[in-house]
PDB file of N, CA, C and O in Angstrom:
ATOM      1  N   MET A   1     -65.924-122.072 -14.187  1.00  0.00           N
ATOM      2  CA  MET A   1     -65.952-121.090 -15.260  1.00  0.00           C
ATOM      3  C   MET A   1     -65.181-119.859 -14.781  1.00  0.00           C
ATOM      4  O   MET A   1     -65.326-119.429 -13.637  1.00  0.00           O
ATOM      5  N   THR A   2     -64.372-119.306 -15.663  1.00  0.00           N
ATOM      6  CA  THR A   2     -63.606-118.113 -15.332  1.00  0.00           C
ATOM      7  C   THR A   2     -64.497-116.877 -15.405  1.00  0.00           C
ATOM      8  O   THR A   2     -65.571-116.896 -16.006  1.00  0.00           O
ATOM      9  N   ALA A   3     -64.023-115.805 -14.777  1.00  0.00           N
ATOM     10  CA  ALA A   3     -64.763-114.543 -14.812  1.00  0.00           C
ATOM     11  C   ALA A   3     -64.833-114.007 -16.235  1.00  0.00           C
ATOM     12  O   ALA A   3     -63.917-114.202 -17.033  1.00  0.00           O
ATOM     13  N   PHE A   4     -65.921-113.336 -16.537  1.00  0.00           N
ATOM     14  CA  PHE A   4     -66.110-112.762 -17.862  1.00  0.00           C
ATOM     15  C   PHE A   4     -65.168-111.583 -18.070  1.00  0.00           C
ATOM     16  O   PHE A   4     -65.151-110.646 -17.271  1.00  0.00           O
ATOM     17  N   ASN A   5     -64.398-111.631 -19.124  1.00  0.00           N
ATOM     18  CA  ASN A   5     -63.494-110.548 -19.491  1.00  0.00           C
ATOM     19  C   ASN A   5     -63.684-110.295 -20.984  1.00  0.00           C
ATOM     20  O   ASN A   5     -63.170-111.057 -21.804  1.00  0.00           O
ATOM     21  N   PRO A   6     -64.412-109.241 -21.352  1.00  0.00           N
ATOM     22  CA  PRO A   6     -64.691-109.008 -22.772  1.00  0.00           C
ATOM     23  C   PRO A   6     -63.424-108.838 -23.602  1.00  0.00           C
ATOM     24  O   PRO A   6     -63.413-109.212 -24.774  1.00  0.00           O
ATOM     25  N   ARG A   7     -62.366-108.288 -23.032  1.00  0.00           N
ATOM     26  CA  ARG A   7     -61.116-108.131 -23.793  1.00  0.00           C
ATOM     27  C   ARG A   7     -60.508-109.475 -24.140  1.00  0.00           C
ATOM     28  O   ARG A   7     -60.023-109.677 -25.253  1.00  0.00           O
ATOM     29  N   HIS A   8     -60.534-110.396 -23.185  1.00  0.00           N
ATOM     30  CA  HIS A   8     -59.983-111.728 -23.452  1.00  0.00           C
ATOM     31  C   HIS A   8     -60.792-112.420 -24.551  1.00  0.00           C
ATOM     32  O   HIS A   8     -60.225-113.002 -25.475  1.00  0.00           O
ATOM     33  N   LEU A   9     -62.101-112.351 -24.442  1.00  0.00           N
ATOM     34  CA  LEU A   9     -62.955-112.982 -25.443  1.00  0.00           C
ATOM     35  C   LEU A   9     -62.769-112.322 -26.807  1.00  0.00           C
ATOM     36  O   LEU A   9     -62.769-113.005 -27.831  1.00  0.00           O
ATOM     37  N   ALA A  10     -62.611-111.009 -26.827  1.00  0.00           N
ATOM     38  CA  ALA A  10     -62.421-110.297 -28.091  1.00  0.00           C
ATOM     39  C   ALA A  10     -61.187-110.798 -28.825  1.00  0.00           C
ATOM     40  O   ALA A  10     -61.160-110.836 -30.055  1.00  0.00           O
ATOM     41  N   ARG A  11     -60.172-111.181 -28.070  1.00  0.00           N
ATOM     42  CA  ARG A  11     -58.930-111.673 -28.677  1.00  0.00           C
ATOM     43  C   ARG A  11     -59.084-113.069 -29.271  1.00  0.00           C
ATOM     44  O   ARG A  11     -58.289-113.466 -30.123  1.00  0.00           O
ATOM     45  N   GLN A  12     -60.086-113.810 -28.838  1.00  0.00           N
ATOM     46  CA  GLN A  12     -60.274-115.173 -29.313  1.00  0.00           C
ATOM     47  C   GLN A  12     -61.055-115.253 -30.630  1.00  0.00           C
ATOM     48  O   GLN A  12     -61.036-116.284 -31.302  1.00  0.00           O
ATOM     49  N   VAL A  13     -61.722-114.191 -30.987  1.00  0.00           N
ATOM     50  CA  VAL A  13     -62.566-114.196 -32.189  1.00  0.00           C
ATOM     51  C   VAL A  13     -61.746-113.706 -33.384  1.00  0.00           C
ATOM     52  O   VAL A  13     -61.111-112.656 -33.295  1.00  0.00           O
ATOM     53  N   PRO A  14     -61.746-114.440 -34.495  1.00  0.00           N
ATOM     54  CA  PRO A  14     -60.967-114.046 -35.668  1.00  0.00           C
ATOM     55  C   PRO A  14     -61.429-112.711 -36.281  1.00  0.00           C
ATOM     56  O   PRO A  14     -62.593-112.327 -36.169  1.00  0.00           O
ATOM     57  N   ALA A  15     -60.497-112.032 -36.921  1.00  0.00           N
ATOM     58  CA  ALA A  15     -60.773-110.728 -37.540  1.00  0.00           C
ATOM     59  C   ALA A  15     -61.923-110.812 -38.540  1.00  0.00           C
ATOM     60  O   ALA A  15     -62.774-109.923 -38.577  1.00  0.00           O
ATOM     61  N   THR A  16     -61.959-111.854 -39.340  1.00  0.00           N
ATOM     62  CA  THR A  16     -63.026-111.968 -40.340  1.00  0.00           C
ATOM     63  C   THR A  16     -64.396-112.080 -39.682  1.00  0.00           C
ATOM     64  O   THR A  16     -65.389-111.575 -40.205  1.00  0.00           O
ATOM     65  N   THR A  17     -64.442-112.743 -38.537  1.00  0.00           N
ATOM     66  CA  THR A  17     -65.705-112.870 -37.812  1.00  0.00           C
ATOM     67  C   THR A  17     -66.112-111.525 -37.220  1.00  0.00           C
ATOM     68  O   THR A  17     -67.283-111.149 -37.270  1.00  0.00           O
ATOM     69  N   TRP A  18     -65.135-110.795 -36.653  1.00  0.00           N
ATOM     70  CA  TRP A  18     -65.430-109.466 -36.130  1.00  0.00           C
ATOM     71  C   TRP A  18     -65.949-108.551 -37.227  1.00  0.00           C
ATOM     72  O   TRP A  18     -66.902-107.801 -37.019  1.00  0.00           O
ATOM     73  N   GLN A  19     -65.330-108.614 -38.383  1.00  0.00           N
ATOM     74  CA  GLN A  19     -65.730-107.749 -39.491  1.00  0.00           C
ATOM     75  C   GLN A  19     -67.176-108.036 -39.883  1.00  0.00           C
ATOM     76  O   GLN A  19     -67.971-107.111 -40.055  1.00  0.00           O
ATOM     77  N   ALA A  20     -67.515-109.309 -40.022  1.00  0.00           N
ATOM     78  CA  ALA A  20     -68.890-109.677 -40.391  1.00  0.00           C
ATOM     79  C   ALA A  20     -69.871-109.322 -39.283  1.00  0.00           C
ATOM     80  O   ALA A  20     -70.960-108.816 -39.555  1.00  0.00           O
ATOM     81  N   TYR A  21     -69.494-109.584 -38.044  1.00  0.00           N
ATOM     82  CA  TYR A  21     -70.375-109.301 -36.905  1.00  0.00           C
ATOM     83  C   TYR A  21     -70.672-107.813 -36.788  1.00  0.00           C
ATOM     84  O   TYR A  21     -71.833-107.415 -36.688  1.00  0.00           O
ATOM     85  N   LEU A  22     -69.628-106.992 -36.801  1.00  0.00           N
ATOM     86  CA  LEU A  22     -69.827-105.546 -36.652  1.00  0.00           C
ATOM     87  C   LEU A  22     -70.629-104.975 -37.816  1.00  0.00           C
ATOM     88  O   LEU A  22     -71.458-104.084 -37.633  1.00  0.00           O
ATOM     89  N   SER A  23     -70.379-105.488 -38.996  1.00  0.00           N
ATOM     90  CA  SER A  23     -71.138-105.055 -40.163  1.00  0.00           C
ATOM     91  C   SER A  23     -72.620-105.437 -40.013  1.00  0.00           C
ATOM     92  O   SER A  23     -73.505-104.645 -40.336  1.00  0.00           O
ATOM     93  N   SER A  24     -72.877-106.641 -39.528  1.00  0.00           N
ATOM     94  CA  SER A  24     -74.267-107.088 -39.374  1.00  0.00           C
ATOM     95  C   SER A  24     -75.014-106.291 -38.309  1.00  0.00           C
ATOM     96  O   SER A  24     -76.245-106.259 -38.312  1.00  0.00           O
ATOM     97  N   ARG A  25     -74.289-105.652 -37.406  1.00  0.00           N
ATOM     98  CA  ARG A  25     -74.893-104.834 -36.360  1.00  0.00           C
ATOM     99  C   ARG A  25     -74.879-103.352 -36.724  1.00  0.00           C
ATOM    100  O   ARG A  25     -75.207-102.496 -35.903  1.00  0.00           O
ATOM    101  N   SER A  26     -74.496-103.064 -37.959  1.00  0.00           N
ATOM    102  CA  SER A  26     -74.419-101.682 -38.459  1.00  0.00           C
ATOM    103  C   SER A  26     -73.527-100.797 -37.589  1.00  0.00           C
ATOM    104  O   SER A  26     -73.820 -99.622 -37.369  1.00  0.00           O
ATOM    105  N   ILE A  27     -72.450-101.375 -37.108  1.00  0.00           N
ATOM    106  CA  ILE A  27     -71.470-100.628 -36.326  1.00  0.00           C
ATOM    107  C   ILE A  27     -70.412-100.123 -37.297  1.00  0.00           C
ATOM    108  O   ILE A  27     -69.699-100.903 -37.928  1.00  0.00           O
ATOM    109  N   ALA A  28     -70.327 -98.805 -37.403  1.00  0.00           N
ATOM    110  CA  ALA A  28     -69.406 -98.182 -38.360  1.00  0.00           C
ATOM    111  C   ALA A  28     -67.963 -98.349 -37.890  1.00  0.00           C
ATOM    112  O   ALA A  28     -67.633 -98.095 -36.732  1.00  0.00           O
ATOM    113  N   ILE A  29     -67.124 -98.780 -38.813  1.00  0.00           N
ATOM    114  CA  ILE A  29     -65.692 -98.951 -38.551  1.00  0.00           C
ATOM    115  C   ILE A  29     -64.958 -98.028 -39.519  1.00  0.00           C
ATOM    116  O   ILE A  29     -65.262 -98.018 -40.712  1.00  0.00           O
ATOM    117  N   PRO A  30     -63.998 -97.257 -39.022  1.00  0.00           N
ATOM    118  CA  PRO A  30     -63.255 -96.362 -39.913  1.00  0.00           C
ATOM    119  C   PRO A  30     -62.593 -97.135 -41.061  1.00  0.00           C
ATOM    120  O   PRO A  30     -62.107 -98.250 -40.869  1.00  0.00           O
ATOM    121  N   GLU A  31     -62.581 -96.541 -42.235  1.00  0.00           N
ATOM    122  CA  GLU A  31     -61.956 -97.193 -43.389  1.00  0.00           C
ATOM    123  C   GLU A  31     -60.482 -97.477 -43.150  1.00  0.00           C
ATOM    124  O   GLU A  31     -59.914 -98.385 -43.757  1.00  0.00           O
ATOM    125  N   SER A  32     -59.870 -96.710 -42.277  1.00  0.00           N
ATOM    126  CA  SER A  32     -58.446 -96.894 -41.990  1.00  0.00           C
ATOM    127  C   SER A  32     -58.171 -98.087 -41.070  1.00  0.00           C
ATOM    128  O   SER A  32     -57.012 -98.437 -40.849  1.00  0.00           O
ATOM    129  N   PHE A  33     -59.218 -98.711 -40.533  1.00  0.00           N
ATOM    130  CA  PHE A  33     -59.013 -99.842 -39.629  1.00  0.00           C
ATOM    131  C   PHE A  33     -58.359-100.985 -40.382  1.00  0.00           C
ATOM    132  O   PHE A  33     -58.822-101.366 -41.457  1.00  0.00           O
ATOM    133  N   ASP A  34     -57.279-101.540 -39.824  1.00  0.00           N
ATOM    134  CA  ASP A  34     -56.503-102.593 -40.494  1.00  0.00           C
ATOM    135  C   ASP A  34     -56.970-103.981 -40.046  1.00  0.00           C
ATOM    136  O   ASP A  34     -56.558-104.479 -38.998  1.00  0.00           O
ATOM    137  N   TRP A  35     -57.830-104.589 -40.852  1.00  0.00           N
ATOM    138  CA  TRP A  35     -58.341-105.920 -40.555  1.00  0.00           C
ATOM    139  C   TRP A  35     -57.273-106.996 -40.727  1.00  0.00           C
ATOM    140  O   TRP A  35     -57.454-108.123 -40.266  1.00  0.00           O
ATOM    141  N   ASN A  36     -56.174-106.665 -41.379  1.00  0.00           N
ATOM    142  CA  ASN A  36     -55.116-107.640 -41.637  1.00  0.00           C
ATOM    143  C   ASN A  36     -53.896-107.441 -40.752  1.00  0.00           C
ATOM    144  O   ASN A  36     -52.845-108.033 -41.000  1.00  0.00           O
ATOM    145  N   ALA A  37     -54.026-106.618 -39.727  1.00  0.00           N
ATOM    146  CA  ALA A  37     -52.894-106.354 -38.836  1.00  0.00           C
ATOM    147  C   ALA A  37     -52.483-107.642 -38.112  1.00  0.00           C
ATOM    148  O   ALA A  37     -53.262-108.586 -37.984  1.00  0.00           O
ATOM    149  N   GLU A  38     -51.258-107.643 -37.654  1.00  0.00           N
ATOM    150  CA  GLU A  38     -50.743-108.749 -36.852  1.00  0.00           C
ATOM    151  C   GLU A  38     -51.665-108.928 -35.641  1.00  0.00           C
ATOM    152  O   GLU A  38     -52.274-107.963 -35.180  1.00  0.00           O
ATOM    153  N   GLU A  39     -51.770-110.140 -35.134  1.00  0.00           N
ATOM    154  CA  GLU A  39     -52.783-110.498 -34.128  1.00  0.00           C
ATOM    155  C   GLU A  39     -52.838-109.555 -32.926  1.00  0.00           C
ATOM    156  O   GLU A  39     -53.925-109.100 -32.569  1.00  0.00           O
ATOM    157  N   LYS A  40     -51.724-109.251 -32.300  1.00  0.00           N
ATOM    158  CA  LYS A  40     -51.725-108.375 -31.118  1.00  0.00           C
ATOM    159  C   LYS A  40     -52.137-106.960 -31.493  1.00  0.00           C
ATOM    160  O   LYS A  40     -52.947-106.342 -30.802  1.00  0.00           O
ATOM    161  N   ALA A  41     -51.582-106.443 -32.588  1.00  0.00           N
ATOM    162  CA  ALA A  41     -51.936-105.088 -33.034  1.00  0.00           C
ATOM    163  C   ALA A  41     -53.424-105.024 -33.376  1.00  0.00           C
ATOM    164  O   ALA A  41     -54.096-104.043 -33.058  1.00  0.00           O
ATOM    165  N   PHE A  42     -53.934-106.070 -34.023  1.00  0.00           N
ATOM    166  CA  PHE A  42     -55.353-106.106 -34.377  1.00  0.00           C
ATOM    167  C   PHE A  42     -56.218-106.087 -33.127  1.00  0.00           C
ATOM    168  O   PHE A  42     -57.135-105.274 -33.016  1.00  0.00           O
ATOM    169  N   SER A  43     -55.929-106.981 -32.184  1.00  0.00           N
ATOM    170  CA  SER A  43     -56.784-107.055 -30.997  1.00  0.00           C
ATOM    171  C   SER A  43     -56.720-105.774 -30.168  1.00  0.00           C
ATOM    172  O   SER A  43     -57.733-105.343 -29.617  1.00  0.00           O
ATOM    173  N   ASP A  44     -55.530-105.159 -30.075  1.00  0.00           N
ATOM    174  CA  ASP A  44     -55.423-103.886 -29.349  1.00  0.00           C
ATOM    175  C   ASP A  44     -56.249-102.797 -30.028  1.00  0.00           C
ATOM    176  O   ASP A  44     -56.950-102.038 -29.359  1.00  0.00           O
ATOM    177  N   ALA A  45     -56.166-102.720 -31.356  1.00  0.00           N
ATOM    178  CA  ALA A  45     -56.930-101.713 -32.100  1.00  0.00           C
ATOM    179  C   ALA A  45     -58.428-101.985 -32.000  1.00  0.00           C
ATOM    180  O   ALA A  45     -59.224-101.057 -31.856  1.00  0.00           O
ATOM    181  N   LEU A  46     -58.806-103.248 -32.075  1.00  0.00           N
ATOM    182  CA  LEU A  46     -60.225-103.610 -31.983  1.00  0.00           C
ATOM    183  C   LEU A  46     -60.785-103.234 -30.616  1.00  0.00           C
ATOM    184  O   LEU A  46     -61.860-102.641 -30.524  1.00  0.00           O
ATOM    185  N   ILE A  47     -60.070-103.572 -29.573  1.00  0.00           N
ATOM    186  CA  ILE A  47     -60.540-103.267 -28.225  1.00  0.00           C
ATOM    187  C   ILE A  47     -60.675-101.755 -28.040  1.00  0.00           C
ATOM    188  O   ILE A  47     -61.653-101.284 -27.461  1.00  0.00           O
ATOM    189  N   ALA A  48     -59.707-101.005 -28.525  1.00  0.00           N
ATOM    190  CA  ALA A  48     -59.791 -99.535 -28.432  1.00  0.00           C
ATOM    191  C   ALA A  48     -61.015 -99.027 -29.189  1.00  0.00           C
ATOM    192  O   ALA A  48     -61.731 -98.151 -28.705  1.00  0.00           O
ATOM    193  N   LEU A  49     -61.249 -99.574 -30.368  1.00  0.00           N
ATOM    194  CA  LEU A  49     -62.396 -99.164 -31.173  1.00  0.00           C
ATOM    195  C   LEU A  49     -63.706 -99.494 -30.463  1.00  0.00           C
ATOM    196  O   LEU A  49     -64.628 -98.679 -30.449  1.00  0.00           O
ATOM    197  N   LEU A  50     -63.790-100.685 -29.874  1.00  0.00           N
ATOM    198  CA  LEU A  50     -65.016-101.099 -29.194  1.00  0.00           C
ATOM    199  C   LEU A  50     -65.281-100.259 -27.955  1.00  0.00           C
ATOM    200  O   LEU A  50     -66.434-100.006 -27.605  1.00  0.00           O
ATOM    201  N   GLU A  51     -64.220 -99.828 -27.295  1.00  0.00           N
ATOM    202  CA  GLU A  51     -64.384 -98.988 -26.104  1.00  0.00           C
ATOM    203  C   GLU A  51     -64.877 -97.591 -26.455  1.00  0.00           C
ATOM    204  O   GLU A  51     -65.351 -96.865 -25.581  1.00  0.00           O
ATOM    205  N   GLU A  52     -64.771 -97.208 -27.717  1.00  0.00           N
ATOM    206  CA  GLU A  52     -65.214 -95.883 -28.160  1.00  0.00           C
ATOM    207  C   GLU A  52     -66.628 -95.878 -28.729  1.00  0.00           C
ATOM    208  O   GLU A  52     -67.133 -94.828 -29.127  1.00  0.00           O
ATOM    209  N   LEU A  53     -67.269 -97.042 -28.770  1.00  0.00           N
ATOM    210  CA  LEU A  53     -68.631 -97.120 -29.298  1.00  0.00           C
ATOM    211  C   LEU A  53     -69.587 -96.363 -28.392  1.00  0.00           C
ATOM    212  O   LEU A  53     -69.314 -96.153 -27.210  1.00  0.00           O
ATOM    213  N   GLU A  54     -70.714 -95.957 -28.969  1.00  0.00           N
ATOM    214  CA  GLU A  54     -71.734 -95.290 -28.164  1.00  0.00           C
ATOM    215  C   GLU A  54     -72.302 -96.303 -27.156  1.00  0.00           C
ATOM    216  O   GLU A  54     -72.244 -97.510 -27.390  1.00  0.00           O
ATOM    217  N   PRO A  55     -72.846 -95.815 -26.049  1.00  0.00           N
ATOM    218  CA  PRO A  55     -73.304 -96.709 -24.976  1.00  0.00           C
ATOM    219  C   PRO A  55     -74.272 -97.815 -25.432  1.00  0.00           C
ATOM    220  O   PRO A  55     -74.158 -98.952 -24.974  1.00  0.00           O
ATOM    221  N   GLY A  56     -75.202 -97.505 -26.309  1.00  0.00           N
ATOM    222  CA  GLY A  56     -76.146 -98.526 -26.778  1.00  0.00           C
ATOM    223  C   GLY A  56     -75.457 -99.653 -27.519  1.00  0.00           C
ATOM    224  O   GLY A  56     -75.784-100.825 -27.333  1.00  0.00           O
ATOM    225  N   GLN A  57     -74.500 -99.291 -28.363  1.00  0.00           N
ATOM    226  CA  GLN A  57     -73.753-100.307 -29.102  1.00  0.00           C
ATOM    227  C   GLN A  57     -72.871-101.112 -28.154  1.00  0.00           C
ATOM    228  O   GLN A  57     -72.748-102.328 -28.300  1.00  0.00           O
ATOM    229  N   GLN A  58     -72.264-100.446 -27.196  1.00  0.00           N
ATOM    230  CA  GLN A  58     -71.451-101.159 -26.210  1.00  0.00           C
ATOM    231  C   GLN A  58     -72.298-102.150 -25.412  1.00  0.00           C
ATOM    232  O   GLN A  58     -71.860-103.270 -25.150  1.00  0.00           O
ATOM    233  N   ALA A  59     -73.494-101.745 -25.031  1.00  0.00           N
ATOM    234  CA  ALA A  59     -74.375-102.622 -24.249  1.00  0.00           C
ATOM    235  C   ALA A  59     -74.751-103.869 -25.050  1.00  0.00           C
ATOM    236  O   ALA A  59     -74.733-104.978 -24.517  1.00  0.00           O
ATOM    237  N   LEU A  60     -75.092-103.689 -26.335  1.00  0.00           N
ATOM    238  CA  LEU A  60     -75.426-104.830 -27.190  1.00  0.00           C
ATOM    239  C   LEU A  60     -74.233-105.765 -27.307  1.00  0.00           C
ATOM    240  O   LEU A  60     -74.362-106.975 -27.123  1.00  0.00           O
ATOM    241  N   LEU A  61     -73.084-105.207 -27.611  1.00  0.00           N
ATOM    242  CA  LEU A  61     -71.878-106.013 -27.766  1.00  0.00           C
ATOM    243  C   LEU A  61     -71.554-106.752 -26.469  1.00  0.00           C
ATOM    244  O   LEU A  61     -71.265-107.948 -26.491  1.00  0.00           O
ATOM    245  N   HIS A  62     -71.601-106.054 -25.356  1.00  0.00           N
ATOM    246  CA  HIS A  62     -71.288-106.658 -24.068  1.00  0.00           C
ATOM    247  C   HIS A  62     -72.246-107.811 -23.767  1.00  0.00           C
ATOM    248  O   HIS A  62     -71.814-108.866 -23.304  1.00  0.00           O
ATOM    249  N   ALA A  63     -73.526-107.622 -24.020  1.00  0.00           N
ATOM    250  CA  ALA A  63     -74.513-108.676 -23.768  1.00  0.00           C
ATOM    251  C   ALA A  63     -74.247-109.895 -24.637  1.00  0.00           C
ATOM    252  O   ALA A  63     -74.340-111.029 -24.167  1.00  0.00           O
ATOM    253  N   GLU A  64     -73.920-109.667 -25.898  1.00  0.00           N
ATOM    254  CA  GLU A  64     -73.668-110.801 -26.794  1.00  0.00           C
ATOM    255  C   GLU A  64     -72.355-111.500 -26.459  1.00  0.00           C
ATOM    256  O   GLU A  64     -72.270-112.724 -26.555  1.00  0.00           O
ATOM    257  N   LEU A  65     -71.334-110.747 -26.071  1.00  0.00           N
ATOM    258  CA  LEU A  65     -70.080-111.373 -25.656  1.00  0.00           C
ATOM    259  C   LEU A  65     -70.271-112.159 -24.359  1.00  0.00           C
ATOM    260  O   LEU A  65     -69.698-113.234 -24.185  1.00  0.00           O
ATOM    261  N   ARG A  66     -71.080-111.614 -23.455  1.00  0.00           N
ATOM    262  CA  ARG A  66     -71.361-112.330 -22.202  1.00  0.00           C
ATOM    263  C   ARG A  66     -72.070-113.648 -22.511  1.00  0.00           C
ATOM    264  O   ARG A  66     -71.797-114.665 -21.873  1.00  0.00           O
ATOM    265  N   HIS A  67     -72.962-113.632 -23.469  1.00  0.00           N
ATOM    266  CA  HIS A  67     -73.663-114.854 -23.874  1.00  0.00           C
ATOM    267  C   HIS A  67     -72.661-115.873 -24.428  1.00  0.00           C
ATOM    268  O   HIS A  67     -72.725-117.055 -24.089  1.00  0.00           O
ATOM    269  N   ALA A  68     -71.751-115.422 -25.264  1.00  0.00           N
ATOM    270  CA  ALA A  68     -70.732-116.326 -25.806  1.00  0.00           C
ATOM    271  C   ALA A  68     -69.866-116.890 -24.682  1.00  0.00           C
ATOM    272  O   ALA A  68     -69.537-118.076 -24.681  1.00  0.00           O
ATOM    273  N   HIS A  69     -69.503-116.045 -23.734  1.00  0.00           N
ATOM    274  CA  HIS A  69     -68.695-116.508 -22.609  1.00  0.00           C
ATOM    275  C   HIS A  69     -69.435-117.572 -21.805  1.00  0.00           C
ATOM    276  O   HIS A  69     -68.829-118.525 -21.316  1.00  0.00           O
ATOM    277  N   ALA A  70     -70.733-117.404 -21.675  1.00  0.00           N
ATOM    278  CA  ALA A  70     -71.530-118.364 -20.913  1.00  0.00           C
ATOM    279  C   ALA A  70     -71.496-119.754 -21.542  1.00  0.00           C
ATOM    280  O   ALA A  70     -71.749-120.751 -20.866  1.00  0.00           O
ATOM    281  N   LEU A  71     -71.188-119.817 -22.815  1.00  0.00           N
ATOM    282  CA  LEU A  71     -71.078-121.122 -23.473  1.00  0.00           C
ATOM    283  C   LEU A  71     -69.864-121.884 -22.943  1.00  0.00           C
ATOM    284  O   LEU A  71     -69.826-123.113 -22.987  1.00  0.00           O
ATOM    285  N   ALA A  72     -68.848-121.126 -22.428  1.00  0.00           N
ATOM    286  CA  ALA A  72     -67.758-121.628 -21.600  1.00  0.00           C
ATOM    287  C   ALA A  72     -66.761-122.603 -22.222  1.00  0.00           C
ATOM    288  O   ALA A  72     -65.915-123.135 -21.504  1.00  0.00           O
ATOM    289  N   THR A  73     -66.826-122.849 -23.476  1.00  0.00           N
ATOM    290  CA  THR A  73     -65.849-123.740 -24.097  1.00  0.00           C
ATOM    291  C   THR A  73     -65.399-123.133 -25.415  1.00  0.00           C
ATOM    292  O   THR A  73     -66.087-122.286 -25.984  1.00  0.00           O
ATOM    293  N   GLN A  74     -64.253-123.564 -25.894  1.00  0.00           N
ATOM    294  CA  GLN A  74     -63.806-123.087 -27.202  1.00  0.00           C
ATOM    295  C   GLN A  74     -64.812-123.487 -28.269  1.00  0.00           C
ATOM    296  O   GLN A  74     -65.052-122.735 -29.213  1.00  0.00           O
ATOM    297  N   LYS A  75     -65.401-124.670 -28.121  1.00  0.00           N
ATOM    298  CA  LYS A  75     -66.424-125.109 -29.073  1.00  0.00           C
ATOM    299  C   LYS A  75     -67.610-124.139 -29.053  1.00  0.00           C
ATOM    300  O   LYS A  75     -68.166-123.814 -30.102  1.00  0.00           O
ATOM    301  N   GLY A  76     -67.993-123.678 -27.860  1.00  0.00           N
ATOM    302  CA  GLY A  76     -69.086-122.719 -27.741  1.00  0.00           C
ATOM    303  C   GLY A  76     -68.736-121.387 -28.354  1.00  0.00           C
ATOM    304  O   GLY A  76     -69.567-120.773 -29.022  1.00  0.00           O
ATOM    305  N   ILE A  77     -67.506-120.927 -28.136  1.00  0.00           N
ATOM    306  CA  ILE A  77     -67.054-119.669 -28.726  1.00  0.00           C
ATOM    307  C   ILE A  77     -67.050-119.791 -30.241  1.00  0.00           C
ATOM    308  O   ILE A  77     -67.498-118.883 -30.942  1.00  0.00           O
ATOM    309  N   ASP A  78     -66.546-120.914 -30.749  1.00  0.00           N
ATOM    310  CA  ASP A  78     -66.531-121.133 -32.196  1.00  0.00           C
ATOM    311  C   ASP A  78     -67.950-121.162 -32.757  1.00  0.00           C
ATOM    312  O   ASP A  78     -68.201-120.674 -33.859  1.00  0.00           O
ATOM    313  N   SER A  79     -68.870-121.737 -31.993  1.00  0.00           N
ATOM    314  CA  SER A  79     -70.276-121.787 -32.419  1.00  0.00           C
ATOM    315  C   SER A  79     -70.838-120.386 -32.522  1.00  0.00           C
ATOM    316  O   SER A  79     -71.531-120.067 -33.489  1.00  0.00           O
ATOM    317  N   TRP A  80     -70.551-119.538 -31.534  1.00  0.00           N
ATOM    318  CA  TRP A  80     -71.021-118.150 -31.585  1.00  0.00           C
ATOM    319  C   TRP A  80     -70.429-117.427 -32.790  1.00  0.00           C
ATOM    320  O   TRP A  80     -71.112-116.655 -33.463  1.00  0.00           O
ATOM    321  N   CYS A  81     -69.142-117.691 -33.055  1.00  0.00           N
ATOM    322  CA  CYS A  81     -68.488-117.028 -34.184  1.00  0.00           C
ATOM    323  C   CYS A  81     -69.176-117.373 -35.490  1.00  0.00           C
ATOM    324  O   CYS A  81     -69.197-116.554 -36.410  1.00  0.00           O
ATOM    325  N   SER A  82     -69.728-118.542 -35.589  1.00  0.00           N
ATOM    326  CA  SER A  82     -70.385-118.946 -36.837  1.00  0.00           C
ATOM    327  C   SER A  82     -71.739-118.274 -37.025  1.00  0.00           C
ATOM    328  O   SER A  82     -72.317-118.344 -38.110  1.00  0.00           O
ATOM    329  N   LEU A  83     -72.258-117.622 -35.976  1.00  0.00           N
ATOM    330  CA  LEU A  83     -73.552-116.930 -36.074  1.00  0.00           C
ATOM    331  C   LEU A  83     -73.455-115.615 -36.829  1.00  0.00           C
ATOM    332  O   LEU A  83     -74.432-115.157 -37.422  1.00  0.00           O
ATOM    333  N   GLY A  84     -72.249-114.997 -36.804  1.00  0.00           N
ATOM    334  CA  GLY A  84     -72.022-113.685 -37.390  1.00  0.00           C
ATOM    335  C   GLY A  84     -72.645-113.490 -38.697  1.00  0.00           C
ATOM    336  O   GLY A  84     -72.518-112.417 -39.286  1.00  0.00           O
TER     337      GLY A  84
END
C-alpha cells in the first residue's frame, strides 16, 4: 500500500461527489467555486479550498479520506464515493 496523500486522493474523486460530500458535511463553499472547471484547475482549487477549512473540518475530512485510502483499491475509492 502506498503512503497516504490526501491531495492525490482528492484528485481521484469526481467533482459531483465532492460537491455532494461537502454539502452533506455542511462545509460552506463559496458561490464562485467552479465545479465545472477543467480537471487540473478543479483539483488545484479544491485542494486550496480544503486547506483553508477550519481545523475541525480539516480533521473530519482527513480522517474520512484516510479511511478511503485504507480501502487501497480503485474499487474501494469508488465505493467510498458512493457514500456521499
